[in-house]
N, C-alpha and C positions, 0 to 999 in steps of 0.2 A: 504493500500500500504506500502511496506517495504522501509527501508533506503538503502539497498543494495541487490544485487542479485548475487550469485555465478554462474560462468559459467564453462562449461566443460573444456575449454581451450581458449587461445587467438586467434590470427590470424592463428596459426598453432598448431598441437597437442602437440608439444614440449614446447609451451609457457604457462607454469603454474607457479603459480596460475593465475586465471583470474576472474574478477568480474566487475560489474558496480555498482556505488554507488553515493550518494549525499553528498556533504560537509555539506549542511544544508538542513533540511527538509526531506521529503520522495520522493521516485521515483514517477514520474508522470505517470508511466506505470504499468500495471498489466498483467501478463502472464496467459491467460485463458486456454491455452492448449499447450502441447509440451514443448520443452526445447530449446529456441532460443540461438544461439551462438554469439560470439563476432562480427563476420562480419554481421550476421543477424541484430544485433542491430544497427550497423553502417548504414546499408541499410535502416532499418526501420525508424530511427530518421532523416536521411537526406531526405528520401522519404516523411515522414510526413510533414516536413517543406515545401517541394516543393508543395504538393497538398493543403496544408493550404493556401499558398500564391496564387496559381492558383484560388482557390475558392474565396478568397478575391478580386482578380483582375477582375474576370469575372462574379461572382455571380452564377456560375454553378458547379455542382458536378465535382470533379477532381480525377484522378487516375494516378499512376505512377508504372512502372515496373523497379525495381532496380537490378543490378548485380555488385558486387565488387565495391560498393560505387559510382556508376555512373548510371544514368537512361538509360535504353535501350529504353524507350518510356515514354511519358507523354501526357495526353489528358484531355479535358473537355467533359461533357456528352451530346454532340450533337447527334441527332438521326442518325442512320445508314440507308443509302439507300440500295437497294437490292444488288448492286455490292459489297458494303462494307461488308454486311452480308455474302455474299458468299466467299469472299477472306479471311474473318476472321473465316469462318466455324461456324457461329452462326445462320444460316437461319432456324434452327430447335428450337431455344430458344426464350422464351419471355424475353424482355430486359427492364430494368428500366433505367432512366438517369444515375445513378451511374454505372450500368452494362455497358452501352454504353461507359462510360469513360474508364473503364478498358479494355474492348474489343479493343478499339482504341489504348490504351497505349501498350497493349501486341502485338497487330496486326502489329504495325509499323515495328517491327524487331523480328519476332517470334523465330528466331534462337538464338538471344542474350537473349531473355526473358525466355528461357528454364531453369527452376530451379530458377526463380526470387524471390525477396521479394516484396510484393505488399504494397502500401500505398493508403488508401482511405480517401477522405476528409469528407465523411458523414458516418452515421451509415450504416453498411453493411446490405443489404436486401437480401431476398431469391434469387432474380434473379441474383444478383452479386455472391452470394455464389455458386449457381449451375454452373455458368460458371467457377469459380475458381476451383471447385471440379474436373472438368474433365481435367484440365491443370496441367502440372508438375511445381510445385512451392514449395518454402521452407517455406513460411509463409506470414502473412498479419498483418498490423497494421491499426487500425481505431479507431474513437472516441466511437464506440459501435457496437453492433451486435443485430439484432432481434433474438428472440428465435429460429425461423426457420433457420436463417442463421447460428447461432452458432451450431445447431445440425448437419447441413450439413457439415460444416467445420471440426467439431470434428471427423467426420467419415472418413476424408481424410487421406491418408498415414497410414492406419492401426491404426488410433487414435493418431498419433504422430505429426500431422500438427501443426506448430507454429502459435498461435493466440495471438496477443498483443492488449490490449485496452489502449489507451492513453487519459489522461485528456485534453480535447480541450482548457481549460482555462489556462493551464500551460504556464508561460512565464519564460524563463531562465534569469539568471543574465546578465547584459549588458557587462561584461568582461568575456572572456573565456581563458582557459589555455590548453596547450598541452606540454607534456614532450617528448623530443627527445634527446637520448643519455645522459640522466640524467640532461638535461638542460631544464628548464621550459620557454616556450614561453607564452607571454600574449598579447592579443589584444582585441579591442572592437569588439563585434559581428557585422556581416555584416547585418545591419538592413535597408539597402537601399530599398525603395519602387519602384517597377517597373510597376506601373499601372496608371501613370498620363500622361497628355498631354505634360508635360515637356520633355518627351522622344523624342518628335517630334518637339521641338522648333527650332532645327538647322537642316535645310534641304539644303545641299549645291548643290544638283543635279538640273538639269533643270526640271526634273519631280518632282513635289512636292506633288503629289496626293497620299495620303494614305487612302483608303476607310476603313470603320470601321472594316471590316473583316480582313484587313491586320494589322491594329493597334492591334486588339485582338491577331492575330497569332504571331506578333512580341513580345507582352508581354509574351505570352506562351513560345516563344523561349528564351527570356532573363531570365525569372524565372527558366526555366529548366537549363540553363547554370549556374545560380547562385549555383546550387547543383551538377554540373558536374566537374569531375577532369579536370584541365586545362592542355594544351590549349584545347579549345572546340569551336565547331561550331554546330548550330542546324538549320535544315530545318523544317518548319512547314507549313501545309496546312489544311484548314477546321477544325481548332481547335485541331489538334494533331501533335506532332512531327512525322516526317516521315523519319528523318535521323539525327543521333547524332554522331559526331566525337569527341571522348574524349581522353584526356591524351596523346596527340601527342606533341612532342617538336617543330615541325614546323607547323605553322598555315595553310599553303597550304595543308599539309597532313590531317589536320582536315577537311578542306573544301572538299577535294577529298573523304575522308572516309565517311563523312556525305552525300555527293552527291551520292556516289555509293549506299548507303543504301536507299536514296530517290528514286533513279532510280529503285532499286529492288522492292520497295513498289509499284511504278507505273507499272512496268512490270507485277506484279502479277495480275493487272487488265486487261491486254491484253487478248482478247477473246481466243487466242490460248493457253494461260496458264490456264485460268479459265476452259477451256473445256478439260484439260488433262484427259485421260481415266484411272483414278486410279482404282485399285482393291478395291472392296467394303470394305474389312476389313483391309486395310492398317493402320498401327499405325500412330497416329497424328505426332509424331516426325519424322518418316520416310517420311511422305508426305511433311512436311515442308522442310526437308533436300533435298528431291528430287527436289522440286520446285526451291530451292536455286541453286542447281547444274545445273538444266535444263536451267535457264535463264542466267547462267554464261558462260564464255569462255570454261569451262570444261564440257560442255553438253554431250560430248561423254562418260563420265564416267557413265552416267545413261541410255544411249541409245545403248550401244554396246550389241551385242547378248550375251545371257547368264546372262545379268544384268537387262535389261528393263523388262523382264518377272516377276521379283520380285515385281514390282511396278504397272505395267500397264496391262490392258486387251488386248491392242494392241499397237504396236510400234508407238509412236508419231513421227511426222516430227520435226526436230530441229527448234528452233527459230533462224533465221539467224541474222547475225550482221546488215544487212540492215533493217530487220524487227524491231529489237530492237531500232535502231537509229530512225527510222520513228515513232515508238510508243512513245519513250521518248520525241521526239520533240513536241508531242501534250500536254504535261504537262505544265500548265500555272498557274499563280497566286500564286506561292510558295513564302514564306517569309523566310529570313535567319537572324539569330542573331549570333553575335560573342562575346566572353567574353573579347575581347580586339580589338585594331584596326587591320584592314587588312593592312599589310605593303606594298603590291604590288597589281597591277591590275589583276594578275593571279588568285587570289581568285575570283574576279568578273567574269572572263572568265569562270572558272569552274562552278560557281553557275548558270550562265546564261544557261549552257547546261542542267541543271535540272529544267528549268522553273521558275527560280527565277525572281520576278518582284519588290520585296520590301526587303530592307536591313536595319537593325539597328546595328550599331557598335560604338565603343567608339570614334573613330577619334583620331588624334594626331600623326599620322605617318608623317615622313618627306616627304613621297611620297603620302600624301593625294590627291594631285593634280592628280596624275596618277590614283588613285582609283576612284576619281570623274569622270575623263574623260572616264574611262572604263564603268562606270555606264551610263553616257550620251550616249555613243556609242550604248547601247542597250535599252535606255529609262527606265532604272531602277531608282526607287525612293529610295533614301538612307538618313537616318537620323543619325547624329552624336549625340549619347546619352551623351557623356562625362562621362560615367560610366564604370569602369573596374570591371569585375566579376570573377577574379581569385579565384579558389577554390582548396585547397590542404589538 
């Protein structure tokens, strides 16, 4: 492994020269294929930390799908049922636990994951590589690759697919630095552990019941938020993020954004959506985009005459506002994490509309009483973690 690696350019083509390097020792990464760029490495190294912590917290393989230094999705390797396989378009593939993790991570928000950078907690196996091979992605980072997986991935994108191997034993220095406008910032690394019962030691709501599945999902939410641009809110269900609201100045906008993504994930499981009569050879990206528009308020854009014929064998009936509302009301057991306190009860009102029953947030708002009362109104169990997770 080398001490430094020259990059084509920085965040933008005009930002030259560019490199990554170590002040001491050698880089803990090795580029096995391709030529990853500046933003690729930002995604890769943030994503690797996320999946490493998810694996430590849950004991299961983990994966994340990163875009512009925030996760579009993150998940652990729970088995997929037939519905999940169908909405993620993998009912024709054999899947390993690691492949399940990435299918879930990418499937949560397939629109945002288009052209993602992938991070895997475990050695990439053939099943995972075969799924990655057929999706549009910039690259992958993992602690290793089987021979079969490496051969499959090297053939992707005409041989230019970015493949990074990282030393899983690498531990960074406890103090980190960042230069902004010629001024160096220094801080201790955020080494907070988000996998203990202490997260649920303070439960101010009337409902104090957090089943093991909810505790697991809330840990996934909080670990995901630790590596998401703030402000951020994350909805999780069944071991995977289903909606992430990142980088908003207002927390309610985070909650609404993440909630709308969670609603879209749930609407894709509606029988009317699952049975859309797509043309047999429609491109994957076109199918994802068509579904996204069909379940939105702009559904007419894909159902008007002269347009629907491009995607469907016959014209589908629209999914009405009433049908959407009724289907979304069936979603239950969702968990939500926030990277800081919810300042008002409006966040709880919005989360409740997307089936949220469990919440973990820092607490500490002058309106905590209002937030608690709103949780009690809906029987939501909420824990104050007393941990802020801002990430910039």
